[in-house]
BAVEX-211774 format. One line per 4 residues: their letters; for each residue z, x, y of N, C-alpha, C. Coordinates in steps of 0.1 Angstrom, whole numbers. Layout:
REM BAVEX-211774
A> Z/X/Y/Z/X/Y/Z/X/Y | ...;
END
This chain:
REM BAVEX-211774
XXXX> -230/67/397/-217/72/397/-210/71/384 | -202/80/380/-196/80/367/-181/78/369 | -175/69/361/-160/67/363/-153/69/349 | -141/75/350/-133/77/338/-119/73/342;
XXXX> -111/68/332/-97/65/336/-89/66/323 | -76/70/325/-67/71/314/-53/67/319 | -44/64/310/-30/60/313/-21/71/307 | -10/74/315/-1/85/310/13/82/314;
XXXX> 22/92/312/36/90/314/42/99/325 | 35/110/328/41/119/337/34/120/351 | 40/115/361/33/117/374/33/131/379 | 44/138/376/45/152/381/34/161/373;
XXXX> 33/159/360/23/166/353/9/164/358 | 5/152/361/-8/148/366/-10/155/380 | 0/153/388/-1/158/402/-2/173/402 | 5/180/394/4/195/393/-10/199/389;
XXXX> -16/191/380/-30/194/376/-39/192/387 | -38/180/394/-48/177/405/-47/186/416 | -35/190/420/-33/199/432/-34/213/428 | -35/216/415/-35/230/411/-49/236/411;
XXXX> -59/228/412/-73/233/412/-76/239/426 | -84/250/425/-88/257/437/-96/248/446 | -92/247/459/-99/239/469/-96/225/468 | -86/220/460/-82/206/459/-76/202/472;
XXXX> -79/190/477/-73/185/489/-71/170/489 | -60/166/495/-56/152/495/-64/145/506 | -72/135/503/-81/129/513/-77/114/515 | -68/108/508/-65/94/511/-53/90/503;
XXXX> -50/77/504/-39/71/497/-30/63/506 | -18/59/501/-9/51/509/5/57/508 | 6/70/506/19/76/504/21/87/515 | 34/91/516/38/100/527/37/115/522;
XXXX> 40/117/509/41/130/503/28/138/505 | 29/151/505/17/160/506/16/170/495 | 25/170/485/25/180/474/30/173/462 | 28/179/450/32/173/438/47/169/437;
XXXX> 56/177/442/70/174/442/73/162/450 | 69/161/462/71/150/471/65/137/466 | 53/138/461/46/126/457/52/121/444 | 56/129/435/62/125/422/76/118/425;
XXXX> 83/123/435/96/116/439/93/102/444 | 82/101/452/78/89/458/73/79/448 | 66/84/438/61/75/427/73/70/419 | 84/77/419/96/73/412/102/60/417;
XXXX> 98/56/430/103/44/435/97/32/427 | 84/32/425/78/21/418/82/21/403 | 83/33/397/87/34/383/101/28/381 | 110/29/390/123/23/389/123/8/390;
XXXX> 112/3/396/111/-12/397/109/-19/383 | 104/-11/374/101/-16/360/102/-5/350 | 114/0/347/115/12/338/111/9/324 | 108/-3/320/103/-6/307/89/-2/304;
XXXX> 81/0/315/67/4/313/67/19/310 | 63/22/298/63/36/293/51/44/299 | 39/38/300/28/45/306/25/39/320 | 32/44/329/31/39/343/21/46/351;
XXXX> 16/57/346/6/66/354/-8/61/351 | -16/59/362/-30/56/361/-38/67/367 | -47/73/360/-55/84/365/-70/81/363 | -77/79/375/-91/77/375/-98/88/382;
XXXX> -110/91/377/-119/100/383/-133/94/386 | -138/96/398/-151/90/401/-160/102/405 | -172/103/399/-181/114/401/-195/109/405 | -201/116/415/-215/114/419/-225/121/410;
XXXX> -237/116/410/-248/123/403/-250/136/411 | -257/145/405/-260/158/411/-268/156/424 | -266/164/434/-273/164/447/-269/152/456 | -260/143/451/-255/132/460/-242/137/467;
XXXX> -240/132/479/-228/137/486/-222/126/495 | -209/126/497/-202/117/505/-192/124/513 | -189/119/525/-178/125/533/-164/120/528 | -153/126/533/-140/123/528/-136/108/531;
XXXX> -140/103/543/-136/89/546/-143/79/537 | -156/82/534/-163/73/525/-157/73/511 | -154/85/506/-148/86/493/-134/78/493 | -126/79/504/-114/72/504/-116/57/504;
XXXX> -126/53/511/-130/39/511/-134/34/498 | -142/41/491/-146/38/477/-134/37/468 | -125/47/469/-113/47/460/-105/34/463 | -103/30/475/-96/18/478/-102/6/472;
XXXX> -115/4/473/-123/-7/468/-122/-7/453 | -123/5/447/-123/6/432/-109/1/427 | -98/6/433/-85/2/429/-82/-13/431 | -86/-19/442/-84/-33/445/-92/-41/434;
XXXX> -104/-37/431/-112/-45/421/-106/-44/407 | -98/-33/405/-92/-31/392/-78/-37/391 | -74/-44/402/-61/-51/402/-50/-43/409 | -53/-32/415/-42/-24/421/-42/-27/436;
XXXX> -36/-39/439/-36/-43/453/-22/-41/460 | -12/-38/452/1/-36/458/7/-24/451 | 0/-13/450/4/-2/442/4/11/450 | 12/21/447/12/34/453/0/42/447;
XXXX> -7/49/456/-18/58/450/-21/69/460 | -27/79/455/-31/91/463/-45/95/458 | -54/100/467/-67/104/463/-69/119/466 | -73/126/456/-75/141/457/-90/144/454;
XXXX> -95/152/463/-109/156/461/-110/170/455 | -118/172/445/-120/185/438/-134/191/441 | -135/204/441/-148/211/444/-151/221/433 | -144/219/421/-145/229/410/-157/227/401;
XXXX> -166/217/404/-178/214/396/-190/213/406 | -202/213/399/-214/212/407/-216/198/413 | -210/188/407/-212/174/413/-199/170/420 | -200/163/431/-188/158/439/-180/148/430;
XXXX> -167/149/431/-159/140/425/-145/139/431 | -138/128/429/-125/126/433/-116/122/422 | -103/124/423/-93/119/413/-84/109/421 | -80/98/414/-70/89/419/-58/89/410;
XXXX> -46/91/416/-34/90/408/-27/78/414 | -24/68/405/-18/55/410/-7/51/400 | 2/43/405/13/37/397/8/24/392 | 9/21/379/5/8/374/15/-3/377;
XXXX> 27/1/382/37/-8/386/36/-12/400 | 34/-25/403/32/-30/416/46/-30/423 | 45/-32/437/58/-31/444/66/-44/443 | 61/-54/435/69/-65/432/75/-64/418;
XXXX> 72/-52/412/78/-50/398/69/-54/387 | 58/-61/389/49/-65/379/39/-53/376 | 32/-54/364/24/-43/360/9/-47/360 | 0/-39/364/-14/-41/364/-19/-42/350;
XXXX> -26/-53/347/-31/-55/333/-42/-44/330 | -42/-40/318/-52/-30/313/-62/-37/303 | -62/-50/303/-71/-57/294/-85/-55/297 | -93/-50/288/-107/-48/289/-110/-39/302;
XXXX> -101/-29/304/-103/-22/317/-115/-12/317 | -120/-8/305/-132/0/304/-144/-8/309 | -145/-20/304/-157/-28/309/-155/-32/323 | -143/-35/328/-141/-39/342/-145/-27/351;
XXXX> -140/-15/347/-143/-3/355/-158/-1/356 | -166/-3/346/-180/-1/346/-186/-11/356 | -182/-24/355/-187/-34/363/-184/-31/378 | -172/-26/381/-169/-23/395/-177/-11/400;
XXXX> -179/-1/392/-188/10/395/-202/6/398 | -208/-3/390/-221/-8/393/-222/-14/407 | -212/-22/411/-212/-29/424/-211/-18/435 | -202/-8/433/-201/2/443/-214/10/445;
XXXX> -221/13/434/-233/20/435/-243/12/443 | -244/-1/442/-253/-9/450/-249/-9/464 | -236/-11/467/-231/-12/480/-233/1/488 | -231/13/482/-232/26/489/-245/33/486;
XXXX> -255/26/479/-268/31/476/-267/44/468 | -259/44/458/-257/56/449/-265/55/437 | -268/66/431/-276/66/418/-268/60/407 | -274/51/400/-268/44/389/-269/52/376;
XXXX> -259/52/368/-259/60/355/-256/50/344 | -259/55/332/-257/47/320/-242/44/318 | -239/32/315/-225/29/312/-219/37/301 | -206/39/301/-200/49/291/-201/43/277;
XXXX> -200/30/275/-201/25/261/-215/27/255 | -225/28/264/-239/31/259/-240/46/257 | -234/54/265/-235/69/263/-228/74/250 | -219/65/245/-212/69/233/-221/70/221;
XXXX> -233/64/223/-243/64/212/-253/76/215 | -258/82/204/-268/92/205/-281/84/206 | -290/87/216/-303/81/218/-312/83/206 | -322/74/204/-332/77/193/-340/89/196;
XXXX> -343/97/186/-351/109/187/-366/104/190 | -374/114/193/-388/111/195/-395/106/183 | -391/111/171/-397/106/158/-392/92/156 | -380/89/159/-375/75/157/-382/65/166;
XXXX> -385/69/179/-392/60/188/-406/58/183 | -413/68/178/-426/67/173/-426/57/161 | -416/59/152/-414/50/140/-413/36/145 | -405/33/155/-402/19/160/-415/14/165;
XXXX> -422/22/173/-435/18/180/-446/14/169 | -446/22/158/-456/20/148/-453/9/138 | -441/8/135/-437/-2/124/-430/-14/129 | -424/-13/141/-416/-24/146/-402/-25/140;
XXXX> -399/-15/131/-386/-15/125/-376/-5/131 | -364/-8/132/-354/1/137/-351/12/127 | -348/24/133/-344/35/124/-331/33/117 | -328/41/107/-315/40/100/-304/42/110;
XXXX> -305/52/119/-295/55/129/-291/43/137 | -302/37/143/-299/25/152/-293/14/144 | -298/12/131/-292/1/123/-278/3/120 | -274/16/118/-260/19/115/-252/16/128;
XXXX> -257/21/140/-249/19/152/-247/4/155 | -258/-4/153/-257/-18/155/-247/-25/145 | -248/-21/132/-238/-27/123/-224/-23/126 | -221/-11/130/-208/-7/133/-203/-14/146;
XXXX> -212/-16/156/-208/-24/168/-204/-38/164 | -211/-44/155/-208/-58/151/-195/-58/143 | -193/-48/134/-181/-48/125/-168/-45/133 | -169/-40/145/-157/-36/152/-154/-45/164;
XXXX> -161/-56/165/-160/-65/177/-146/-71/179 | -139/-72/168/-126/-78/169/-114/-69/166 | -117/-56/168/-107/-45/166/-100/-46/152 | -108/-44/142/-102/-44/128/-94/-32/125;
XXXX> -87/-32/114/-81/-20/109/-91/-11/102 | -88/2/100/-98/10/94/-103/6/80 | -94/2/71/-98/-3/58/-107/-16/60 | -104/-25/69/-112/-37/71/-126/-33/76;
XXXX> -127/-23/84/-140/-19/89/-148/-13/77 | -142/-5/69/-149/1/58/-154/-10/48 | -145/-20/46/-149/-31/37/-160/-39/42 | -160/-41/55/-171/-49/61/-185/-41/60;
XXXX> -184/-28/63/-197/-21/62/-202/-20/48 | -193/-19/38/-197/-18/24/-204/-31/20 | -200/-42/26/-206/-55/23/-220/-56/28 | -223/-47/38/-236/-47/44/-245/-36/38;
XXXX> -240/-30/27/-247/-20/20/-246/-6/26 | -236/-4/34/-234/9/40/-223/16/33 | -225/28/28/-215/36/21/-208/45/31 | -195/43/32/-186/50/42/-178/60/34;
XXXX> -178/73/39/-169/83/33/-160/89/44 | -147/89/41/-137/95/50/-133/108/44 | -135/119/51/-132/132/46/-117/136/50 | -111/142/40/-97/146/42/-96/162/40;
XXXX> -87/168/47/-84/182/45/-76/184/32 | -75/196/27/-67/198/15/-52/194/16 | -48/193/29/-34/188/31/-33/173/33 | -45/166/32/-44/152/32/-46/146/46;
XXXX> -51/154/56/-53/149/70/-67/146/72 | -70/134/78/-84/130/80/-91/140/89 | -103/144/85/-111/153/93/-124/147/97 | -128/136/93/-141/130/97/-145/118/89;
XXXX> -156/112/93/-162/101/87/-177/102/86 | -183/96/76/-198/96/75/-203/83/69 | -215/80/72/-221/67/68/-235/70/61 | -238/62/50/-250/63/43/-257/49/42;
XXXX> -269/48/46/-277/36/44/-291/39/40 | -296/32/30/-309/34/25/-312/49/21 | -301/55/15/-303/69/11/-302/79/22 | -300/75/34/-300/84/46/-285/85/51;
XXXX> -280/97/52/-266/99/56/-265/104/70 | -255/99/77/-252/104/91/-237/107/92 | -233/118/98/-219/119/102/-216/111/114 | -204/108/117/-200/101/129/-205/108/141;
XXXX> -204/121/141/-208/129/153/-223/127/156 | -231/126/146/-246/124/148/-249/110/152 | -241/100/150/-243/87/155/-239/86/170 | -228/94/173/-223/93/187/-208/94/186;
XXXX> -202/98/197/-187/100/197/-179/88/195 | -185/76/197/-178/63/195/-177/60/180 | -185/68/171/-185/65/157/-178/76/149 | -172/86/155/-164/95/148/-151/88/144;
XXXX> -143/94/136/-130/88/132/-121/85/143 | -118/95/152/-110/92/164/-118/83/174 | -131/85/175/-139/77/184/-139/62/181 | -138/58/168/-137/44/164/-124/38/170;
XXXX> -114/46/170/-101/41/175/-101/40/190 | -106/51/196/-106/52/211/-116/43/218 | -128/42/213/-139/35/220/-142/21/213 | -139/19/201/-142/7/194/-129/-1/191;
XXXX> -117/4/194/-105/-4/192/-101/-6/177 | -106/3/168/-102/2/154/-88/7/152 | -80/-1/145/-66/3/143/-64/11/131 | -57/22/132/-55/31/120/-41/36/120;
XXXX> -35/34/109/-21/40/106/-22/47/93 | -20/61/92/-21/68/80/-13/63/69 | 0/60/72/9/55/62/5/42/56 | -1/33/64/-5/20/60/-19/20/53;
XXXX> -28/28/58/-42/27/55/-48/37/45 | -42/49/44/-49/59/36/-51/55/22 | -41/49/15/-43/46/1/-54/35/0 | -54/26/9/-64/15/8/-78/21/11;
XXXX> -80/31/20/-92/37/22/-97/45/10 | -88/52/3/-92/59/-9/-96/50/-20 | -90/38/-21/-93/29/-31/-107/23/-28 | -110/20/-16/-123/14/-12/-134/24/-15;
XXXX> -132/37/-13/-142/47/-15/-144/49/-30 | -133/48/-38/-134/49/-53/-142/37/-58 | -140/25/-53/-148/13/-57/-162/15/-54 | -165/21/-42/-179/24/-39/-186/33/-48;
XXXX> -179/43/-54/-184/52/-63/-187/45/-77 | -177/36/-81/-178/29/-93/-190/19/-93 | -192/13/-81/-203/3/-79/-212/8/-68 | -219/18/-70/-227/23/-59/-239/14/-55;
XXXX> -242/14/-42/-254/7/-37/-266/14/-41 | -276/8/-47/-288/15/-51/-294/22/-39 | -297/35/-41/-303/42/-30/-318/40/-29 | -322/36/-17/-336/34/-14/-342/47/-9;
XXXX> -353/52/-15/-359/64/-11/-362/64/4 | -358/74/12/-360/74/26/-374/73/30 | -378/66/40/-391/65/45/-396/79/50 | -409/81/50/-414/94/53/-409/99/67;
XXXX> -409/90/77/-405/93/90/-390/97/92 | -382/93/82/-368/96/82/-364/109/76 | -374/115/69/-371/127/61/-366/139/70 | -372/140/82/-369/151/91/-354/149/96;
XXXX> -350/136/97/-336/134/101/-327/138/89 | -331/134/77/-322/137/66/-320/152/64 | -330/160/67/-329/175/66/-319/180/75 | -317/173/87/-307/178/96/-293/175/91;
XXXX> -291/166/82/-278/162/77/-273/170/66 | -271/183/68/-266/191/57/-251/188/54 | -244/184/64/-230/180/62/-229/166/66 | -222/158/58/-221/143/60/-208/140/67;
XXXX> -199/149/69/-187/146/76/-185/155/88 | -183/149/100/-182/158/111/-169/166/111 | -169/176/118/-158/186/119/-155/193/106 | -165/193/97/-163/201/85/-164/216/88;
XXXX> -153/223/87/-153/237/91/-160/245/80 | -170/253/84/-177/261/75/-168/272/69 | -171/276/56/-162/286/50/-162/299/58 | -150/304/59/-148/316/67/-149/328/57;
XXXX> -158/337/61/-160/349/52/-148/358/54 | -141/360/43/-130/369/43/-134/383/46 | -127/390/54/-129/404/58/-116/411/56 | -117/424/58/-105/433/56/-98/435/70;
XXXX> -101/427/80/-95/429/93/-81/424/94 | -76/416/85/-62/412/85/-54/424/80 | -42/425/85/-33/436/81/-31/435/65 | -31/446/59/-29/446/44/-15/441/40;
XXXX> -15/433/30/-2/428/25/5/439/18 | 18/440/19/26/450/12/39/442/6 | 38/437/-6/49/430/-12/62/437/-12 | 62/450/-13/75/457/-14/82/457/0;
XXXX> 75/453/10/82/452/24/87/438/26 | 84/429/18/87/415/21/102/412/22 | 110/417/13/124/414/13/131/419/26 | 126/431/31/132/435/44/128/426/55;
XXXX> 115/422/55/110/413/65/118/400/65 | 120/394/53/127/382/51/141/383/57 | 148/395/53/161/397/58/162/398/73 | 152/405/79/152/406/94/150/393/101;
XXXX> 141/384/96/139/371/102/151/362/100 | 157/364/89/169/355/86/181/360/95 | 183/373/97/194/378/105/192/377/120 | 179/381/124/176/381/138/174/368/144;
XXXX> 167/359/136/163/346/142/170/334/135 | 179/337/125/187/327/119/178/317/111 | 166/321/106/158/312/99/162/311/85 | 162/299/79/167/297/65/158/305/55;
XXXX> 165/312/46/158/320/35/148/311/27 | 152/299/24/144/291/15/131/287/22 | 132/285/36/120/282/43/110/294/44 | 116/306/46/108/318/47/101/321/33;
XXXX> 109/318/22/103/321/9/92/311/6 | 93/298/10/83/289/9/70/293/16 | 71/298/28/60/302/36/53/314/29 | 61/324/24/56/336/18/48/332/5;
XXXX> 53/322/-2/46/318/-15/33/311/-12 | 32/305/0/20/298/4/10/308/10 | 14/320/14/5/329/20/4/328/35 | 13/320/41/12/318/56/21/328/63;
XXXX> 29/336/56/37/346/62/39/357/52 | 37/369/56/38/381/47/42/393/55 | 44/404/47/48/417/53/36/426/53 | 34/434/63/22/444/64/27/457/59;
XXXX> 17/466/58/21/480/54/30/487/63 | 29/483/76/37/489/87/51/482/87 | 53/473/78/67/466/78/69/456/89 | 58/449/93/59/439/103/56/425/97;
XXXX> 62/415/103/59/401/99/45/397/104 | 37/391/95/24/386/98/23/371/96 | 21/363/106/20/349/105/5/345/106 | 0/338/96/-14/335/95/-17/322/102;
XXXX> -27/322/111/-32/310/118/-43/304/109 | -44/290/109/-53/284/101/-59/272/108 | -71/267/103/-76/255/108/-69/243/101 | -72/231/105/-66/219/98/-71/219/84;
XXXX> -82/226/81/-87/226/67/-80/237/59 | -70/244/65/-62/254/59/-71/267/56 | -81/269/65/-89/282/64/-83/291/74 | -80/304/70/-74/314/80/-84/317/91;
XXXX> -79/319/103/-87/322/115/-82/335/122 | -69/336/122/-62/347/130/-49/351/123 | -44/363/127/-31/367/123/-23/370/136 | -10/366/135/-1/368/146/9/378/141;
XXXX> 10/390/147/19/400/142/32/400/152 | 43/398/146/56/398/153/60/412/156 | 61/415/169/65/428/174/81/429/175 | 86/441/175/101/443/176/106/436/189;
XXXX> 98/435/199/102/429/212/104/414/211 | 98/408/200/98/393/199/85/387/204 | 76/395/209/63/390/213/53/391/201 | 42/384/203/32/384/192/19/391/196;
XXXX> 13/398/187/0/404/189/-10/397/180 | -22/393/186/-32/386/179/-41/395/172 | -44/393/159/-53/401/152/-64/392/146 | -77/392/151/-87/383/146/-91/386/132;
XXXX> -94/375/125/-99/376/111/-113/381/111 | -121/376/120/-135/380/121/-138/385/135 | -150/390/137/-153/396/150/-154/385/161 | -158/372/156/-158/361/166/-146/352/163;
XXXX> -138/351/173/-125/343/171/-128/328/169 | -122/322/160/-123/308/158/-112/301/166 | -117/292/175/-108/286/185/-98/276/180 | -102/269/169/-94/257/166/-83/260/155;
XXXX> -79/272/153/-69/275/144/-55/277/151 | -45/277/143/-32/279/148/-22/281/137 | -10/287/140/1/287/130/7/273/130 | 5/265/119/10/251/119/16/248/105;
XXXX> 24/238/106/31/233/94/31/218/95 | 28/211/84/29/197/83/39/193/72 | 48/185/75/59/181/65/55/171/55 | 42/165/57/38/155/48/23/155/49;
XXXX> 16/149/39/1/148/40/-3/139/50 | 4/128/53/1/118/63/10/121/75 | 4/124/87/11/128/99/13/116/108 | 25/113/113/27/103/123/32/108/136;
XXXX> 34/121/137/40/127/149/35/141/149 | 32/146/161/28/160/163/37/167/174 | 41/179/172/49/186/182/42/199/185 | 39/202/198/33/214/202/43/224/207;
XXXX> 43/236/201/53/246/204/47/259/208 | 55/268/213/51/280/219/45/291/210 | 52/293/198/48/304/189/54/301/175 | 51/309/165/55/306/151/70/305/150;
XXXX> 78/314/157/92/314/156/98/301/161 | 92/296/172/97/283/177/93/271/167 | 82/272/160/78/263/150/89/262/139 | 92/274/133/101/274/122/115/270/127;
XXXX> 119/274/139/132/270/144/134/255/145 | 124/248/151/125/234/152/125/227/138 | 117/232/129/117/226/116/131/228/110 | 137/239/112/151/241/106/161/232/113;
XXXX> 160/230/126/169/221/133/167/207/129 | 154/203/127/152/189/123/155/186/109 | 156/196/101/160/194/87/174/189/85 | 182/189/95/195/184/94/195/169/96;
XXXX> 184/163/101/183/149/103/181/142/89 | 187/130/87/185/123/75/170/122/71 | 167/125/59/153/125/55/146/112/57 | 153/101/55/147/88/57/144/85/71;
XXXX> 150/92/81/148/89/95/137/99/101 | 133/109/93/123/119/98/109/114/96 | 101/115/107/87/111/107/79/123/101 | 69/120/93/60/131/89/54/138/101;
XXXX> 56/151/103/53/157/115/44/170/113 | 35/171/123/27/183/123/33/192/134 | 37/204/131/43/214/141/31/224/143 | 27/225/156/15/233/159/18/242/171;
XXXX> 16/255/168/19/265/179/7/266/188 | 9/268/201/-2/268/211/-1/280/219 | -12/288/220/-13/299/229/-21/296/241 | -31/288/239/-40/283/250/-46/270/247;
XXXX> -52/264/257/-57/250/255/-68/249/245 | -75/260/242/-86/259/233/-81/258/218 | -68/261/216/-62/260/203/-58/246/199 | -58/237/209/-53/223/206/-63/214/200;
XXXX> -60/208/188/-70/199/181/-70/186/188 | -76/184/199/-75/172/207/-80/160/200 | -91/161/193/-97/149/186/-87/144/176 | -80/153/169/-71/149/159/-58/143/165;
XXXX> -53/149/176/-41/145/182/-43/131/189 | -55/128/194/-58/115/200/-55/104/190 | -56/106/177/-54/96/167/-39/94/164 | -30/102/170/-16/101/166/-8/95/178;
XXXX> 0/85/174/8/78/185/18/87/192 | 24/96/185/35/103/191/31/118/191 | 29/123/203/27/138/206/37/143/215 | 45/153/211/56/159/219/52/173/223;
XXXX> 52/176/236/50/189/242/64/195/243 | 67/206/235/80/211/234/80/226/236 | 73/231/247/71/245/249/84/252/254 | 86/264/249/97/272/255/91/277/269;
XXXX> 100/280/279/96/284/292/85/275/298 | 88/262/297/77/253/301/73/254/316 | 82/260/324/78/262/338/67/272/340 | 65/281/330/55/291/331/41/286/326;
XXXX> 41/275/320/28/269/315/26/255/320 | 30/253/333/28/240/339/14/235/339 | 4/244/342/-10/240/342/-15/236/328 | -10/243/318/-14/240/304/-8/226/301;
XXXX> 4/224/304/11/211/302/3/200/309 | -1/202/321/-8/192/329/-21/189/322 | -28/199/317/-41/197/310/-39/188/298 | -29/191/290/-26/184/278/-23/169/281;
XXXX> -14/167/292/-11/153/295/-23/145/300 | -32/152/307/-44/145/312/-53/142/300 | -53/150/289/-62/147/278/-55/138/268 | -42/138/267/-34/130/257/-24/121/264;
XXXX> -28/110/269/-19/101/277/-7/97/270 | -7/97/256/4/93/249/15/104/247 | 11/116/252/21/127/250/33/126/259 | 44/131/254/56/132/263/61/146/262;
XXXX> 68/150/272/73/164/273/88/165/272 | 93/175/264/107/177/263/109/192/265 | 121/196/269/124/210/272/135/215/263 | 133/226/256/144/231/248/153/241/255;
XXXX> 152/241/268/160/250/277/153/264/277 | 158/273/285/152/286/286/153/294/273 | 163/292/265/165/299/253/155/295/242 | 149/283/244/140/278/234/146/272/222;
XXXX> 138/268/212/144/262/200/151/272/191 | 146/284/192/153/294/184/167/297/190 | 168/297/203/181/298/209/191/287/205 | 185/275/204/194/264/200/198/266/185;
XXXX> 189/271/177/192/273/163/202/284/162 | 201/294/169/211/305/169/225/300/173 | 225/292/184/238/286/189/244/277/178 | 235/270/170/240/262/160/248/270/149;
XXXX> 243/283/147/249/291/137/262/297/142 | 263/299/156/274/306/162/286/296/164 | 283/283/165/294/274/167/300/270/154 | 313/273/153/320/271/140/321/256/136;
XXXX> 321/247/146/322/233/143/309/226/141 | 298/233/144/285/227/142/281/227/127 | 273/217/124/268/217/110/257/228/108 | 259/236/98/250/247/96/237/242/90;
XXXX> 226/249/92/213/245/86/214/247/71 | 210/237/64/211/237/49/200/246/43 | 203/251/32/193/259/24/186/249/15 | 176/241/20/170/231/12/161/238/1;
XXXX> 160/232/-10/152/238/-21/137/233/-20 | 135/222/-13/121/217/-12/118/213/2 | 110/221/9/107/219/23/96/209/24 | 88/206/14/77/197/14/67/200/25;
X> 63/213/25/53/217/36/39/216/31;
END
């Protein structure tokens, strides 16, 4: 049996997701409600007992191995025993069964706040959950599966196993995994981890995008390099934080990380020629940093730029959407916004590496038409803007106009109080850079017409437990920006000379 669990903030968002799947049915629990609205209201009772708890939502899923099956009553019984063993003995909970996958599984939505107002501890809950699941497997004669902290590692290849059998020596991959496990046992900061590994002769490289955002990590030992992805998901940059408890704060750590890498270059560890059996591994490592986006071949599929049309486009955007001229000019100069031959505004979508992936053409109706850059659409691009090289906060918005509108609105806030923010427009769930967002403490879902995208919001909340949702009302952020201009007593959006994008 496989178990996963996360903590979140929105009962309604989770319940909408659980009950929104085809064939989903409620099979157990200790609550009266039978739909998301009723259950969310009921969960509100325990939330009010301890409003200081920000992440009151507990979401666990339990899955059987393929070809195993249990009836609803047995599943409900297992859910009760699982929760009790995890410390949920006086808590509201509901059990929902899904049939959307080939293996049987259930979801448990529970309140972390007990009915006496205390909170269930989450100390070492990953390890405790695995221990509980092992006992349940024995009790119900279920197939045992590899614990999640072992699955985070990539298993040795056939060649590596032969090498171990022949020489008795561990491969470079296994030695790196073991060293990183030891170096992260006490939840160090990212610079502390890098310093520890350097002392063991491991060269660590952290890759940054051109805008200064971390995109991956790689390790080199005895002349053999591995990206975090090739070691296993627990050894990627976000995986170190999520699975190994490494603490990372861009503002605090990035300068120190850069300095440690520079010192490693100045005093490199002598490279030992790779052993013959490791050469086939080295050939696979053409890229040493995971998530490195390959260069996009420029084609002529993007609408042709027409500079003579730009002034009219700028004027239209300024008058129709009340967007500041200085902001529009900054975007135009960076190539993220331009005018087409047909006289329409073209917003360029990009990866976090700043490589173009799509164009969004603004239609007279206010809707957007997608124009691919290549025949095969790149999923991880979007129209985005970061106000600083180090991001402490991310806001997910509906479209480019909403992005620019919120930037304009937040520009009125005192600069010293503004957090460096990534504004990211979202058309579908495949556009969301989940791995990157998991490393950010503050993620805000700020979609216009949020009721029309409830399923998308529920998916995001399930994947990003730290996310919170805000509503800009039906008019959206651009409506609020327009209202700001129409109100004579309101402070008007300033024409800043330096947007620091």
